Residue frames as qw, qx, qy, qz and C-alpha x, y, z in Angstrom:
[[0.760, 0.649, -0.027, 0.008, 51.06, 142.56, 164.28],
 [0.617, -0.527, 0.415, 0.412, 54.64, 141.48, 163.62],
 [0.687, 0.715, 0.022, 0.125, 56.65, 142.72, 160.65],
 [0.545, -0.724, 0.307, 0.291, 60.29, 142.16, 161.50],
 [0.284, 0.722, -0.526, -0.348, 61.65, 141.83, 157.98],
 [0.491, -0.207, 0.846, 0.008, 61.50, 138.03, 158.12],
 [0.220, 0.068, -0.743, -0.628, 59.23, 137.80, 155.08],
 [0.315, -0.441, -0.837, -0.078, 56.22, 136.80, 157.19],
 [0.243, -0.354, 0.146, -0.891, 53.61, 139.18, 158.62],
 [0.305, -0.293, -0.884, 0.200, 51.85, 137.86, 161.72],
 [0.286, -0.277, 0.032, -0.917, 48.54, 139.37, 162.77],
 [0.067, 0.280, 0.897, -0.336, 45.56, 138.56, 164.98],
 [0.385, -0.208, -0.328, -0.837, 42.00, 138.93, 163.79],
 [0.783, -0.359, 0.049, -0.506, 40.05, 137.96, 166.86],
 [0.795, -0.338, 0.499, -0.058, 40.77, 134.29, 167.49],
 [0.860, 0.472, 0.109, 0.159, 42.41, 133.85, 164.05],
 [0.450, -0.596, 0.381, 0.545, 46.18, 133.99, 163.59],
 [0.659, 0.744, 0.092, -0.059, 46.82, 135.42, 160.12],
 [0.582, -0.431, 0.458, 0.515, 50.21, 134.53, 158.63],
 [0.555, 0.814, 0.088, -0.146, 50.97, 136.47, 155.43],
 [0.747, -0.024, 0.282, 0.601, 53.96, 135.69, 153.26],
 [0.093, 0.970, 0.112, -0.196, 55.37, 139.12, 152.51],
 [0.403, -0.400, 0.482, 0.667, 58.13, 139.17, 149.88],
 [0.591, 0.664, 0.374, -0.264, 56.02, 140.51, 147.07],
 [0.202, 0.787, -0.427, -0.397, 58.95, 141.68, 144.93],
 [0.104, 0.332, -0.915, -0.205, 59.85, 137.97, 144.39],
 [0.690, -0.148, -0.460, -0.539, 56.27, 136.66, 144.46],
 [0.697, -0.524, 0.308, -0.381, 56.79, 135.55, 148.03],
 [0.778, 0.298, -0.544, 0.107, 59.46, 133.02, 147.08],
 [0.793, -0.605, -0.053, -0.041, 60.43, 131.18, 150.23],
 [0.400, 0.614, -0.543, 0.410, 63.84, 131.92, 151.78],
 [0.528, -0.062, -0.738, 0.415, 65.41, 130.70, 155.01],
 [0.045, -0.045, 0.411, -0.910, 64.31, 133.66, 157.11],
 [0.597, -0.091, -0.162, -0.780, 60.70, 133.24, 156.01],
 [0.733, -0.079, -0.667, -0.107, 60.72, 129.50, 156.61],
 [0.382, -0.056, -0.683, 0.621, 62.07, 130.00, 160.14],
 [0.257, -0.055, 0.205, -0.943, 59.52, 132.73, 160.77],
 [0.699, -0.114, -0.431, -0.558, 56.75, 130.38, 159.58],
 [0.621, -0.096, -0.744, 0.229, 57.99, 127.71, 162.02],
 [0.146, -0.028, -0.541, 0.828, 58.06, 130.15, 164.93],
 [0.425, -0.043, -0.015, -0.904, 54.62, 131.59, 164.10],
 [0.701, -0.102, -0.602, -0.368, 53.08, 128.14, 163.62],
 [0.486, -0.102, -0.751, 0.435, 54.38, 126.95, 166.95],
 [0.050, 0.030, 0.377, -0.924, 53.13, 130.07, 168.69],
 [0.546, -0.074, -0.247, -0.797, 49.68, 129.81, 167.08],
 [0.713, -0.132, -0.668, -0.169, 49.21, 126.17, 167.99],
 [0.441, -0.127, -0.676, 0.577, 50.38, 126.73, 171.58],
 [0.123, -0.061, 0.208, -0.968, 48.25, 129.84, 172.19],
 [0.108, 0.385, 0.894, -0.201, 44.89, 128.83, 173.63],
 [0.251, 0.637, 0.256, -0.683, 43.32, 132.08, 172.46],
 [0.266, 0.404, -0.594, -0.643, 44.08, 131.16, 168.82],
 [0.679, 0.163, 0.642, -0.317, 41.39, 128.90, 167.37],
 [0.778, 0.533, 0.313, 0.116, 42.21, 128.98, 163.63],
 [0.392, -0.484, 0.389, 0.679, 45.15, 129.86, 161.35],
 [0.600, 0.764, 0.212, -0.106, 44.93, 131.63, 157.98],
 [0.550, -0.273, 0.440, 0.655, 47.83, 131.45, 155.49],
 [0.488, 0.824, 0.288, -0.021, 47.95, 133.94, 152.62],
 [0.630, 0.016, 0.200, 0.750, 50.36, 135.88, 150.40],
 [0.029, 0.785, 0.099, -0.611, 50.88, 139.62, 149.87],
 [0.035, 0.511, -0.501, -0.698, 51.04, 141.21, 146.45],
 [0.595, 0.352, -0.387, -0.610, 50.43, 139.33, 143.21],
 [0.668, 0.141, -0.724, -0.102, 50.92, 135.77, 144.38],
 [0.846, -0.510, -0.025, -0.153, 50.55, 133.28, 147.20],
 [0.508, -0.632, 0.537, 0.233, 54.04, 131.77, 146.80],
 [0.704, 0.626, -0.287, -0.173, 56.11, 131.14, 143.66],
 [0.922, 0.088, -0.303, 0.224, 58.16, 128.32, 145.21],
 [0.702, -0.519, -0.044, 0.486, 61.50, 128.57, 146.89],
 [0.073, 0.945, -0.192, -0.255, 63.95, 131.43, 146.44],
 [0.928, 0.284, 0.065, 0.232, 66.06, 129.81, 143.73],
 [0.303, 0.846, -0.271, 0.345, 68.63, 132.61, 143.78],
 [0.409, -0.701, 0.513, -0.278, 69.90, 131.30, 147.16],
 [0.987, -0.042, 0.076, -0.136, 70.12, 127.63, 146.20],
 [0.852, 0.325, -0.154, 0.380, 73.73, 127.62, 144.92],
 [0.143, -0.931, 0.200, -0.271, 75.16, 129.94, 147.58],
 [0.288, -0.631, 0.703, -0.156, 77.33, 127.26, 149.20],
 [0.296, 0.253, -0.909, -0.152, 78.30, 123.64, 149.12],
 [0.654, -0.285, -0.605, -0.354, 76.11, 120.67, 149.99],
 [0.518, -0.201, -0.692, 0.461, 77.33, 120.34, 153.58],
 [0.105, -0.390, -0.391, 0.827, 76.38, 123.88, 154.56],
 [0.013, 0.349, 0.615, 0.707, 73.72, 124.43, 151.88],
 [0.280, 0.024, 0.284, -0.917, 71.03, 126.98, 152.75],
 [0.616, -0.060, -0.538, -0.573, 68.61, 124.61, 151.04],
 [0.516, -0.161, -0.816, 0.205, 68.98, 122.03, 153.82],
 [0.085, -0.171, -0.540, 0.819, 68.33, 124.61, 156.54],
 [0.413, 0.045, -0.155, -0.896, 65.37, 126.03, 154.63],
 [0.623, -0.091, -0.687, -0.363, 63.93, 122.58, 154.07],
 [0.368, -0.157, -0.799, 0.449, 64.34, 121.61, 157.72],
 [0.121, 0.171, 0.363, -0.908, 62.50, 124.72, 158.90],
 [0.513, 0.054, -0.333, -0.789, 59.77, 124.37, 156.31],
 [0.565, -0.086, -0.809, -0.141, 59.20, 120.69, 157.04],
 [0.226, -0.205, -0.737, 0.603, 58.98, 121.26, 160.77],
 [0.268, 0.152, 0.136, -0.942, 56.54, 124.17, 160.24],
 [0.584, 0.013, -0.512, -0.630, 54.29, 122.04, 158.03],
 [0.464, -0.150, -0.856, 0.171, 54.34, 119.24, 160.61],
 [0.018, -0.191, -0.545, 0.816, 53.24, 121.74, 163.26],
 [0.423, 0.140, -0.106, -0.889, 50.40, 123.01, 161.08],
 [0.612, 0.005, -0.658, -0.439, 49.14, 119.60, 159.98],
 [0.532, -0.193, -0.793, 0.225, 49.36, 117.83, 163.34],
 [0.000, 0.049, -0.417, 0.907, 48.38, 120.85, 165.46],
 [0.088, 0.436, 0.848, -0.289, 44.92, 121.09, 167.03],
 [0.234, 0.620, 0.177, -0.728, 43.74, 124.20, 165.21],
 [0.671, 0.567, 0.464, 0.111, 42.16, 124.26, 161.75],
 [0.289, -0.458, 0.352, 0.763, 44.38, 125.80, 159.04],
 [0.547, 0.743, 0.376, -0.084, 43.00, 127.60, 156.00],
 [0.408, -0.202, 0.396, 0.797, 45.06, 128.64, 152.97],
 [0.403, 0.823, 0.275, -0.291, 43.83, 131.51, 150.77],
 [0.555, -0.182, 0.508, 0.633, 45.77, 131.41, 147.48],
 [0.449, 0.845, 0.165, -0.238, 45.98, 133.67, 144.45],
 [0.259, 0.835, -0.447, -0.190, 48.25, 134.34, 141.54],
 [0.559, 0.425, -0.711, 0.038, 51.25, 132.04, 141.34],
 [0.778, -0.424, 0.383, -0.261, 51.08, 128.91, 143.51],
 [0.743, 0.512, -0.431, 0.015, 54.20, 127.00, 142.54],
 [0.505, 0.329, -0.691, 0.399, 56.66, 124.54, 144.04],
 [0.223, -0.096, -0.735, 0.633, 56.76, 125.04, 147.80],
 [0.370, -0.015, 0.098, -0.924, 53.64, 127.16, 147.48],
 [0.726, -0.075, -0.524, -0.440, 51.71, 124.05, 146.39],
 [0.538, -0.036, -0.769, 0.342, 53.25, 122.11, 149.29],
 [0.023, 0.016, 0.484, -0.874, 52.26, 124.76, 151.83],
 [0.558, -0.034, -0.150, -0.815, 48.72, 124.94, 150.42],
 [0.730, -0.063, -0.646, -0.216, 48.33, 121.14, 150.56],
 [0.344, 0.001, -0.747, 0.569, 49.44, 121.13, 154.20],
 [0.332, -0.081, 0.239, -0.909, 46.45, 123.33, 155.10],
 [0.317, 0.235, 0.880, -0.264, 43.21, 121.62, 156.07],
 [0.421, 0.749, 0.503, -0.087, 41.11, 123.75, 153.72],
 [0.339, -0.189, 0.332, 0.859, 42.01, 125.95, 150.73],
 [0.376, 0.819, 0.342, -0.266, 40.25, 128.82, 148.96],
 [0.507, -0.005, 0.426, 0.749, 41.54, 129.98, 145.60],
 [0.250, 0.646, -0.003, -0.721, 41.04, 133.23, 143.72],
 [0.798, 0.501, 0.331, -0.058, 39.96, 132.70, 140.14],
 [0.408, 0.846, -0.342, -0.006, 43.30, 134.12, 138.98],
 [0.580, -0.555, 0.596, 0.015, 45.32, 131.43, 140.78],
 [0.763, 0.481, -0.414, -0.123, 47.63, 129.25, 138.70],
 [0.756, -0.485, 0.432, -0.079, 49.20, 126.09, 140.10],
 [0.779, 0.480, -0.401, 0.047, 52.33, 124.19, 139.03],
 [0.860, -0.478, 0.033, 0.175, 54.72, 121.94, 140.92],
 [0.382, 0.890, -0.217, 0.119, 57.78, 122.74, 138.78],
 [0.623, -0.644, 0.425, 0.126, 60.42, 120.93, 140.85],
 [0.826, 0.081, 0.441, 0.343, 61.68, 118.83, 137.93],
 [0.420, 0.876, 0.048, 0.232, 62.32, 122.02, 135.97],
 [0.189, -0.874, 0.428, -0.133, 65.12, 122.60, 138.46],
 [0.610, 0.356, -0.704, 0.078, 66.31, 119.03, 138.17],
 [0.048, -0.210, 0.793, -0.569, 65.11, 118.01, 141.64],
 [0.321, -0.424, -0.840, -0.108, 62.36, 116.14, 143.38],
 [0.313, -0.721, -0.222, -0.577, 59.70, 117.78, 145.54],
 [0.271, 0.001, -0.694, 0.667, 59.78, 118.75, 149.20],
 [0.325, -0.112, 0.188, -0.920, 57.31, 120.17, 151.68],
 [0.453, 0.139, 0.799, -0.370, 55.34, 116.91, 151.79],
 [0.537, 0.404, -0.225, -0.705, 54.04, 117.30, 148.23],
 [0.427, 0.212, -0.839, -0.261, 54.83, 113.69, 147.31],
 [0.006, 0.165, 0.899, -0.406, 52.85, 112.55, 150.38],
 [0.305, 0.449, 0.448, -0.710, 49.83, 114.83, 150.05],
 [0.357, 0.383, -0.389, -0.758, 49.43, 115.15, 146.29],
 [0.318, 0.006, -0.897, -0.308, 48.64, 111.48, 145.48],
 [0.024, -0.340, -0.837, 0.427, 46.27, 111.40, 148.42],
 [0.269, 0.511, 0.204, -0.791, 44.36, 114.33, 146.99],
 [0.515, 0.530, -0.288, -0.609, 44.38, 113.64, 143.25],
 [0.972, 0.126, 0.188, -0.059, 45.36, 109.96, 142.98],
 [0.653, -0.402, 0.446, 0.462, 48.66, 108.44, 141.99],
 [0.590, 0.400, 0.503, 0.488, 48.32, 108.65, 138.20],
 [0.132, 0.930, 0.207, 0.275, 47.35, 112.33, 138.20],
 [0.481, -0.830, 0.189, 0.212, 50.01, 113.10, 140.79],
 [0.711, -0.086, 0.455, 0.529, 52.60, 111.56, 138.46],
 [0.407, 0.677, 0.400, 0.465, 51.42, 113.81, 135.65],
 [0.159, -0.978, -0.067, -0.119, 51.52, 116.94, 137.79],
 [0.602, -0.689, 0.300, 0.271, 54.93, 116.09, 139.23],
 [0.675, -0.058, 0.519, 0.521, 56.69, 114.88, 136.03],
 [0.389, 0.524, 0.502, 0.567, 55.15, 117.09, 133.33],
 [0.207, -0.324, -0.220, 0.896, 54.57, 120.31, 135.29],
 [0.051, 0.619, 0.587, 0.518, 51.26, 121.37, 133.76],
 [0.036, -0.035, 0.270, -0.961, 49.97, 124.79, 134.79],
 [0.132, -0.513, -0.847, -0.037, 46.51, 124.29, 136.29],
 [0.158, -0.443, -0.062, -0.880, 43.97, 127.08, 136.48],
 [0.307, -0.173, 0.585, -0.731, 41.72, 127.56, 139.52],
 [0.801, 0.064, -0.040, -0.594, 38.78, 125.71, 138.03],
 [0.772, 0.245, -0.586, 0.001, 40.91, 122.64, 137.31],
 [0.155, 0.307, -0.734, 0.586, 42.43, 122.80, 140.75],
 [0.564, -0.097, 0.384, -0.725, 38.97, 122.73, 142.26],
 [0.862, 0.171, -0.272, -0.392, 37.89, 119.85, 140.01],
 [0.650, 0.271, -0.673, 0.224, 40.92, 117.82, 141.14],
 [0.717, -0.611, -0.334, 0.029, 40.32, 118.62, 144.82],
 [0.553, 0.182, -0.269, 0.768, 43.45, 120.74, 145.28],
 [0.086, -0.100, 0.268, -0.954, 41.24, 123.57, 146.58],
 [0.143, 0.399, 0.840, -0.339, 37.81, 123.52, 148.15],
 [0.260, 0.831, 0.472, -0.139, 36.31, 126.56, 146.49],
 [0.410, 0.170, 0.262, 0.857, 37.13, 129.26, 143.89],
 [0.001, -0.841, -0.424, 0.337, 36.04, 132.83, 144.40],
 [0.411, 0.848, 0.070, 0.328, 36.52, 136.03, 142.43],
 [0.615, 0.183, -0.306, 0.703, 39.98, 137.50, 143.10],
 [0.078, -0.513, 0.107, -0.848, 38.50, 140.66, 144.56],
 [0.727, -0.489, -0.087, -0.474, 36.52, 138.64, 147.09],
 [0.755, 0.098, -0.602, 0.239, 39.29, 136.33, 148.28],
 [0.167, 0.272, -0.564, 0.761, 40.38, 138.30, 151.34],
 [0.526, -0.218, 0.209, -0.795, 36.84, 138.77, 152.66],
 [0.891, -0.038, -0.332, -0.307, 35.81, 135.18, 151.92],
 [0.657, 0.166, -0.636, 0.368, 38.91, 133.77, 153.59],
 [0.015, -0.260, 0.523, -0.812, 38.58, 135.92, 156.68],
 [0.695, -0.183, 0.021, -0.695, 34.90, 134.99, 156.98],
 [0.896, 0.006, -0.433, -0.097, 35.66, 131.29, 156.75],
 [0.453, 0.244, -0.628, 0.583, 38.59, 131.56, 159.18],
 [0.288, -0.272, 0.374, -0.838, 36.34, 133.36, 161.64],
 [0.845, -0.125, -0.181, -0.488, 33.71, 130.64, 161.25],
 [0.783, 0.100, -0.575, 0.217, 36.34, 127.99, 162.02],
 [0.213, 0.285, -0.550, 0.755, 37.52, 130.01, 165.02],
 [0.543, -0.247, 0.210, -0.774, 33.98, 129.95, 166.45],
 [0.834, -0.008, -0.472, -0.287, 33.74, 126.18, 166.21],
 [0.853, -0.497, 0.139, -0.074, 34.56, 123.33, 168.62],
 [0.194, 0.797, -0.572, -0.016, 38.36, 123.57, 168.53],
 [0.448, -0.360, 0.810, -0.116, 39.04, 120.29, 170.34],
 [0.773, 0.334, 0.517, -0.154, 36.70, 118.40, 168.03],
 [0.548, 0.805, -0.189, -0.124, 38.30, 120.01, 164.98],
 [0.039, -0.690, 0.722, -0.017, 41.72, 118.88, 166.18],
 [0.614, -0.086, 0.769, -0.155, 40.45, 115.38, 166.79],
 [0.757, 0.563, 0.280, -0.176, 38.82, 115.24, 163.36],
 [0.319, 0.823, -0.455, -0.115, 42.08, 116.43, 161.73],
 [0.268, -0.489, 0.828, -0.057, 44.01, 113.64, 163.40],
 [0.710, 0.171, 0.654, -0.197, 41.50, 110.96, 162.49],
 [0.684, 0.703, 0.094, -0.170, 41.35, 111.96, 158.84],
 [0.261, 0.805, -0.532, -0.043, 45.11, 112.40, 158.37],
 [0.277, -0.433, 0.850, -0.118, 46.00, 109.18, 160.16],
 [0.837, 0.164, 0.296, -0.429, 43.29, 107.01, 158.59],
 [0.739, 0.546, -0.367, -0.149, 45.42, 105.77, 155.69],
 [0.194, 0.519, -0.788, 0.269, 47.88, 104.25, 158.13],
 [0.436, -0.111, 0.746, -0.491, 45.27, 102.07, 159.91],
 [0.148, -0.215, -0.897, -0.356, 43.01, 99.23, 159.03],
 [0.408, -0.539, -0.378, -0.633, 39.27, 99.56, 159.72],
 [0.700, -0.521, -0.466, 0.144, 39.47, 98.01, 163.18],
 [0.514, -0.157, -0.215, 0.816, 42.26, 100.39, 164.14],
 [0.031, -0.307, -0.178, -0.934, 40.37, 103.39, 162.80],
 [0.553, -0.574, -0.473, -0.375, 37.19, 102.39, 164.66],
 [0.672, -0.443, -0.403, 0.436, 39.17, 102.12, 167.88],
 [0.324, 0.013, -0.042, 0.945, 40.75, 105.54, 167.26],
 [0.245, -0.469, -0.356, -0.770, 37.30, 107.02, 166.58],
 [0.635, -0.588, -0.498, -0.052, 35.92, 105.60, 169.82],
 [0.587, -0.323, -0.279, 0.688, 38.79, 106.98, 171.87],
 [0.165, 0.155, 0.128, 0.966, 38.53, 110.35, 170.18],
 [0.375, -0.559, -0.457, -0.581, 34.75, 110.61, 170.59],
 [0.653, -0.581, -0.456, 0.168, 34.91, 109.75, 174.29],
 [0.466, -0.193, -0.160, 0.848, 37.68, 112.34, 174.84],
 [0.044, -0.314, -0.268, -0.910, 35.59, 115.00, 173.05],
 [0.494, -0.581, -0.570, -0.306, 32.56, 114.02, 175.13],
 [0.571, -0.462, -0.410, 0.540, 34.46, 115.27, 178.21],
 [0.274, 0.097, 0.053, 0.955, 34.69, 118.82, 176.86],
 [0.168, 0.493, 0.398, -0.755, 32.52, 121.84, 177.58],
 [0.298, 0.311, -0.434, -0.791, 31.94, 122.24, 173.86],
 [0.231, -0.142, -0.937, -0.221, 30.35, 118.76, 173.67],
 [0.025, -0.492, -0.730, 0.475, 27.94, 119.68, 176.45],
 [0.193, 0.498, 0.018, -0.845, 27.15, 122.96, 174.69],
 [0.240, 0.162, -0.718, -0.633, 26.63, 121.14, 171.40],
 [0.180, -0.305, -0.935, -0.005, 24.17, 118.66, 172.95],
 [0.001, 0.545, 0.554, -0.629, 22.33, 121.30, 174.94],
 [0.205, 0.430, -0.181, -0.860, 21.98, 123.62, 171.96],
 [0.224, -0.019, -0.854, -0.469, 20.76, 120.75, 169.78],
 [0.144, -0.440, -0.867, 0.184, 18.08, 119.82, 172.32],
 [0.019, 0.628, 0.358, -0.690, 17.10, 123.47, 172.78],
 [0.509, 0.638, 0.494, 0.302, 16.97, 124.00, 169.00],
 [0.012, -0.980, 0.070, 0.184, 19.36, 126.95, 169.08],
 [0.629, 0.650, -0.342, 0.254, 22.73, 127.73, 167.48],
 [0.826, -0.350, -0.223, 0.381, 25.68, 126.47, 169.58],
 [0.001, -0.952, 0.234, -0.199, 28.07, 128.90, 171.27],
 [0.922, -0.016, -0.213, 0.324, 31.33, 127.03, 171.40],
 [0.325, -0.924, 0.188, 0.071, 34.16, 128.23, 173.62],
 [0.516, 0.674, -0.525, 0.062, 36.90, 126.15, 172.08],
 [0.025, -0.420, 0.837, -0.349, 37.46, 123.81, 175.05]]
């Protein structure tokens, strides 16, 4: 476990790297130190062969209530802390989305601004029934960051994304699930256990195949059908060279549950 005052707690639960935003006094609002810690922890998790899944969550009453607005006007545009924060956050989210391990977000309470962006960068999301979602960037007179303008229309469609981005409605957990922002809603008291169980399930799966599936799904919108079919063929053949593929086939033929090793 790492708790160095960076605003991010890093723990291991078996093969799961658990990254907990830990600035509860400000509802885990993202500051530069936390963004840099997220980048370092994300790189470490994706590079560590013993890590097979990543769980993102927030301490206290919220997942993340956006960026730490109190720091935004601390200096001029050339040396603005916002630029450094954004650079670190964007690189961290690229690592999480393009990395080979599945990423799960478990969200509760306030999920606003950058909190929405971080959640959308995860491959799967569980929400507590007390979660409330709002983008809120235009309330500060700015556009979104953290990839929200890329991911949001892909999840909810362009027209709904425009509504969420321009009008800043507050969405409850049920509406977030209906729109596809989260996969499942659970009682607030069950969120931690449900998230850890799902993360553990992902960590027991075929890690190489999960990484390949992530890449195929995320890159599909940039290809035509012929290009996607070619990418699928190459990916399948690469997965077929792994020990997990052999285990999957052998367990299927033997009518038993597979025991994947992650390679």
